[in-house]
C-alpha positions as semicolon CSV with decimal commas, in nm:
position;residue;x (nm);y (nm);z (nm)
1;V;20,441;3,449;14,749
2;S;20,427;3,115;14,526
3;V;20,201;2,833;14,435
4;E;20,267;2,520;14,237
5;P;20,122;2,471;13,907
6;D;19,865;2,191;14,045
7;A;19,746;2,386;14,323
8;T;19,379;2,394;14,330
9;L;19,173;2,743;14,280
10;R;19,078;2,731;14,592
11;E;19,415;2,686;14,747
12;A;19,536;2,982;14,512
13;A;19,257;3,195;14,667
14;R;19,340;3,105;15,030
15;T;19,692;3,175;14,976
16;M;19,657;3,487;14,805
17;L;19,400;3,613;15,106
18;K;19,656;3,484;15,360
19;K;19,961;3,641;15,211
20;K;19,775;3,950;15,084
21;S;19,922;3,928;14,792
22;R;19,935;3,835;14,399
23;L;20,084;3,467;14,326
24;M;20,378;3,364;14,130
25;V;20,355;2,992;13,993
26;F;20,663;2,798;13,965
27;E;20,758;2,479;13,804
28;G;21,081;2,394;13,965
29;S;21,273;2,746;13,971
30;D;21,098;2,829;13,635
31;L;20,820;3,122;13,668
32;Q;20,544;2,983;13,445
33;G;20,303;3,280;13,566
34;I;20,119;3,489;13,787
35;V;19,780;3,428;13,941
36;T;19,558;3,806;14,032
37;A;19,239;3,819;14,217
38;T;19,088;3,904;13,848
39;D;19,205;3,582;13,715
40;I;19,012;3,420;14,032
41;L;18,742;3,614;13,942
42;R;18,762;3,500;13,595
43;C;18,721;3,119;13,694
44;V;18,475;3,216;13,953
45;G;18,240;3,385;13,677
46;G;18,237;3,067;13,518
47;L;18,105;2,842;13,802
48;T;17,750;2,752;13,872
49;G;17,637;2,916;14,216
50;P;17,536;2,970;14,479
51;L;17,823;3,207;14,606
52;S;17,669;3,428;14,883
53;L;17,844;3,749;14,960
54;E;17,683;3,837;15,288
55;K;18,005;3,805;15,474
56;V;18,222;4,005;15,258
57;V;18,007;4,299;15,151
58;T;18,117;4,638;15,289
59;R;17,819;4,818;15,421
60;E;17,965;5,177;15,456
61;V;18,074;5,324;15,135
62;V;18,245;5,660;15,139
63;R;18,088;5,899;14,902
64;E;18,276;6,226;14,791
65;L;18,088;6,562;14,641
66;P;18,193;6,628;14,256
67;D;18,361;6,955;14,371
68;T;18,596;6,822;14,576
69;P;18,963;6,793;14,528
70;I;19,170;6,489;14,446
71;S;19,419;6,578;14,677
72;A;19,114;6,584;15,004
73;V;18,990;6,230;14,820
74;I;19,323;6,090;14,842
75;E;19,353;6,166;15,210
76;D;19,025;6,019;15,275
77;M;19,084;5,708;15,092
78;D;19,418;5,673;15,295
79;R;19,302;5,741;15,624
80;K;19,010;5,498;15,588
81;R;19,209;5,244;15,395
82;I;18,961;5,203;15,104
83;G;19,057;5,166;14,732
84;S;18,765;5,376;14,583
85;V;18,465;5,639;14,643
86;L;18,192;5,700;14,499
87;V;18,089;6,034;14,337
88;G;17,762;6,231;14,349
89;E;17,588;6,531;14,439
90;E;17,418;6,555;14,813
91;N;17,074;6,404;14,825
92;E;17,098;6,231;14,458
93;K;17,241;5,884;14,363
94;P;17,579;5,867;14,287
95;Y;17,699;5,863;13,906
96;G;18,056;5,737;13,919
97;I;18,325;5,567;14,096
98;F;18,685;5,710;14,177
99;T;18,939;5,419;14,228
100;E;19,287;5,395;14,283
101;R;19,371;5,311;13,912
102;D;19,174;5,639;13,843
103;L;19,475;5,803;14,042
104;L;19,745;5,630;13,902
105;V;19,635;5,678;13,484
106;K;19,398;5,993;13,496
107;V;19,587;6,206;13,789
108;L;19,974;6,048;13,833
109;R;20,029;5,956;13,442
110;A;19,860;6,246;13,301
111;K;20,063;6,492;13,562
112;R;19,766;6,657;13,650
113;S;19,729;6,878;13,980
114;L;19,622;6,705;14,294
115;E;19,367;7,029;14,286
116;F;19,176;6,885;13,990
117;L;18,799;6,839;14,118
118;V;18,730;6,440;14,162
119;G;18,388;6,478;13,979
120;E;18,610;6,561;13,653
121;L;18,812;6,255;13,677
122;V;18,545;6,006;13,766
123;S;18,495;5,690;13,622
124;V;18,139;5,677;13,459
125;P;17,875;5,523;13,420
126;L;17,882;5,351;13,752
127;V;17,802;4,979;13,720
128;T;17,593;4,859;14,007
129;A;17,397;4,544;14,141
130;K;17,132;4,486;14,372
131;L;17,235;4,401;14,704
132;G;17,160;4,020;14,768
133;V;17,333;3,918;14,384
134;D;17,459;3,576;14,411
135;G;17,856;3,607;14,402
136;I;17,912;3,425;14,044
137;R;17,655;3,685;13,892
138;A;17,850;3,980;14,067
139;A;18,194;3,832;13,929
140;K;18,021;3,818;13,573
141;V;17,881;4,160;13,583
142;M;18,246;4,291;13,667
143;L;18,416;4,084;13,412
144;S;18,166;4,207;13,144
145;K;18,182;4,538;13,256
146;H;18,590;4,554;13,319
147;V;18,549;4,669;13,669
148;K;18,651;4,544;14,038
149;R;18,443;4,702;14,235
150;L;18,059;4,664;14,220
151;P;17,832;4,905;14,450
152;L;17,505;4,712;14,550
153;T;17,171;4,930;14,577
154;R;16,855;4,838;14,769
155;D;16,572;5,035;14,658
156;G;16,772;5,255;14,398
157;N;17,003;5,359;14,698
158;V;17,370;5,213;14,709
159;A;17,350;4,996;15,019
160;G;17,704;4,844;14,965
161;I;18,007;4,768;14,789
162;V;18,165;4,427;14,658
163;T;18,507;4,388;14,523
164;A;18,705;4,171;14,325
165;R;18,885;4,065;14,625
166;D;18,582;4,010;14,841
167;I;18,460;3,765;14,574
168;V;18,795;3,588;14,611
169;E;18,723;3,570;15,008
170;A;18,402;3,429;14,944
171;F;18,476;3,174;14,717
172;A;18,820;3,109;14,961
173;S;18,575;3,025;15,240
174;P;18,564;2,660;15,362
175;K;18,186;2,712;15,380
176;R;18,144;2,709;14,994
177;A;18,054;2,364;14,865
């Protein structure tokens, strides 16, 4: 999937969402670069608000207990078509997140058994923001903390999650001024 070098950021975001892909930037037949969701997130983080996340926040966040084997976590993530799970004890705030990237780096590349417990491989600390955070502020937090998923809290409890791709979607919305 490609875009022209003179495409606007919003056009690139819309193309990325429509094609569900990163974008190649060609000038003629010469590859000039690649645009990812993180690249668009970086640009959005430099804008001024507002950017509502209300329509893109995922409200149902999946949680796993720390003593769950990675194999079971992978099955849950695949079945639910999600890229991450929060990890923590029952009736307590989650303390970390396990992502597809953690699977690649901490399990597959490290050649660990899929029977390792998710609590041993979780990314910590858990970076959060309050539910209702503006999308541009969320982008800035994600960029400064080097995360692509941001759990959102209400009264100290996780009430949703927003991803870099969600912010791209909010930015690409035709209702954005």
